[in-house]
C-alpha positions as CSV (number, residue, x, y, z in Angstrom):
1,X,30.4,-0.2,-19.4
2,X,29.6,-3.7,-18.4
3,X,26.7,-5.6,-20.0
4,X,23.7,-3.6,-18.8
5,X,21.2,-6.1,-20.1
6,X,21.5,-8.0,-16.8
7,X,21.3,-5.0,-14.6
8,X,18.2,-4.6,-12.4
9,X,16.0,-1.5,-13.2
10,X,17.0,0.1,-9.9
11,X,20.7,-0.1,-10.9
12,X,20.0,1.4,-14.3
13,X,17.9,4.2,-12.7
14,X,20.6,5.1,-10.1
15,X,23.4,4.9,-12.7
16,X,21.5,7.2,-15.1
17,X,20.7,9.6,-12.2
18,X,24.4,9.8,-11.2
19,X,25.5,10.3,-14.8
20,X,23.0,13.1,-15.4
21,X,23.7,14.8,-12.1
22,X,27.5,14.7,-12.7
23,X,27.1,16.1,-16.2
24,X,24.6,18.8,-15.1
25,X,26.8,19.8,-12.1
26,X,29.7,20.2,-14.5
27,X,27.6,22.6,-16.6
28,X,26.2,24.4,-13.5
29,X,29.7,25.2,-12.2
30,X,30.1,27.7,-15.0
31,X,27.4,29.8,-13.4
32,X,28.3,29.2,-9.8
33,X,25.5,26.7,-9.1
34,X,25.1,23.1,-7.9
35,X,22.1,20.7,-8.4
36,X,21.1,21.4,-4.7
37,X,21.3,25.1,-5.3
38,X,19.0,24.9,-8.3
39,X,16.5,22.9,-6.3
40,X,16.4,25.6,-3.6
41,X,16.1,28.3,-6.2
42,X,13.2,26.5,-8.0
43,X,11.4,26.3,-4.7
44,X,12.0,30.0,-4.1
45,X,10.8,30.9,-7.6
46,X,7.6,28.9,-7.1
47,X,6.8,29.9,-3.5
48,X,8.4,33.4,-3.1
49,X,10.0,34.5,0.1
50,X,10.1,31.6,2.6
51,X,11.9,30.8,5.8
52,X,15.0,28.7,5.6
53,X,13.4,25.9,7.6
54,X,10.3,25.8,5.4
55,X,12.6,25.8,2.3
56,X,14.5,22.8,3.7
57,X,11.2,21.0,4.3
58,X,9.8,21.7,0.8
59,X,13.1,20.6,-0.8
60,X,13.1,17.5,1.5
61,X,16.6,18.1,2.9
62,X,17.9,18.7,6.4
63,X,18.0,22.3,7.7
64,X,21.8,22.0,8.0
65,X,22.2,20.9,4.4
66,X,20.0,23.7,3.2
67,X,22.1,26.2,5.3
68,X,25.2,25.1,3.5
69,X,23.5,25.3,0.1
70,X,22.1,28.8,0.9
71,X,25.5,30.1,2.1
72,X,26.9,29.2,-1.4
73,X,24.0,30.8,-3.2
74,X,24.3,33.9,-1.1
75,X,28.0,34.1,-1.8
76,X,27.2,34.2,-5.5
77,X,24.4,36.7,-5.1
78,X,21.7,34.3,-6.2
79,X,19.6,34.6,-2.9
80,X,19.3,37.0,0.0
81,X,18.6,36.1,3.6
82,X,17.1,38.4,6.2
83,X,16.0,37.8,9.8
84,X,12.3,37.3,10.1
85,X,10.4,40.2,11.6
86,X,8.0,37.8,13.4
87,X,10.7,35.4,14.6
88,X,14.2,36.7,15.1
89,X,15.6,33.1,15.2
90,X,14.6,32.4,11.6
91,X,15.7,33.8,8.3
92,X,13.5,34.6,5.3
93,X,15.1,33.6,2.0
94,X,14.4,35.4,-1.3
95,X,15.6,34.8,-4.9
96,X,17.5,37.8,-6.2
97,X,17.3,39.1,-9.8
98,X,20.7,37.5,-10.4
99,X,19.4,34.3,-9.0
100,X,16.4,34.3,-11.4
101,X,18.7,34.8,-14.3
102,X,21.0,32.0,-13.2
103,X,17.9,29.7,-12.7
104,X,16.8,30.4,-16.2
105,X,20.3,29.5,-17.5
106,X,20.3,26.3,-15.3
107,X,17.1,25.2,-16.9
108,X,18.7,25.5,-20.4
109,X,21.8,23.7,-19.2
110,X,19.6,20.8,-17.9
111,X,18.0,20.5,-21.3
112,X,21.5,20.4,-22.8
113,X,22.5,17.4,-20.6
114,X,20.1,15.0,-22.3
115,X,20.1,16.6,-25.8
116,X,22.7,14.1,-27.2
117,X,20.6,11.1,-26.0
118,X,18.0,9.6,-28.3
119,X,15.2,9.7,-25.7
120,X,11.8,11.4,-25.6
121,X,12.7,13.7,-22.6
122,X,9.1,14.8,-22.1
123,X,8.0,11.1,-21.8
124,X,10.9,10.2,-19.6
125,X,10.1,13.1,-17.3
126,X,6.5,12.0,-17.0
127,X,7.5,8.4,-16.3
128,X,9.9,9.5,-13.6
129,X,7.2,11.7,-12.0
130,X,5.0,8.6,-11.9
131,X,7.7,6.6,-10.2
132,X,8.5,9.3,-7.7
133,X,4.8,9.9,-6.9
134,X,4.1,6.2,-6.5
135,X,7.1,5.4,-4.3
136,X,6.5,8.5,-2.2
137,X,2.9,7.5,-1.7
138,X,1.6,10.7,-3.4
139,X,-1.7,10.6,-5.2
140,X,-1.6,10.9,-9.0
141,X,-2.7,14.3,-10.2
142,X,-5.9,14.6,-12.2
143,X,-4.3,17.0,-14.7
144,X,-0.8,18.5,-14.5
145,X,1.1,20.7,-16.9
146,X,3.4,18.4,-18.9
147,X,6.0,21.1,-19.7
148,X,6.9,22.4,-16.3
149,X,10.6,21.8,-15.9
150,X,11.2,24.3,-13.2
151,X,8.5,23.3,-10.7
152,X,10.0,20.9,-8.1
153,X,7.1,21.2,-5.8
154,X,5.0,19.0,-8.1
155,X,7.7,16.3,-8.8
């Protein structure tokens, strides 16, 4: 790699993010998941049954993107979609038992990605949460659980 001492922080951050995501996606393939799929499943685990549109909003992706992600998850049996009783135009998405098991495995795989790197992952996670909150204009929490690797709704 080129001399990273001269790189701006933003380049370091985006390069690190890409490398982590590539490594994690390689590991996730073995259980039929992608990074996007894990995010959707984390939201479902935290929120329970939710409409596809609301899931896309919470995950901060376009509805079409979420539809593609959910189709892949449904194919692997990780989620189930049913037409809403109250609005036949929308689908309610739920995490299946197989999806919960795959999500637990994905959390372990995420930890494996950074295990060879000499970094305090808990501190790194907290610093990244501060960056995301600050740049997204979100207020800093008064007290938040520090070891909450599966809750994307608070990141």
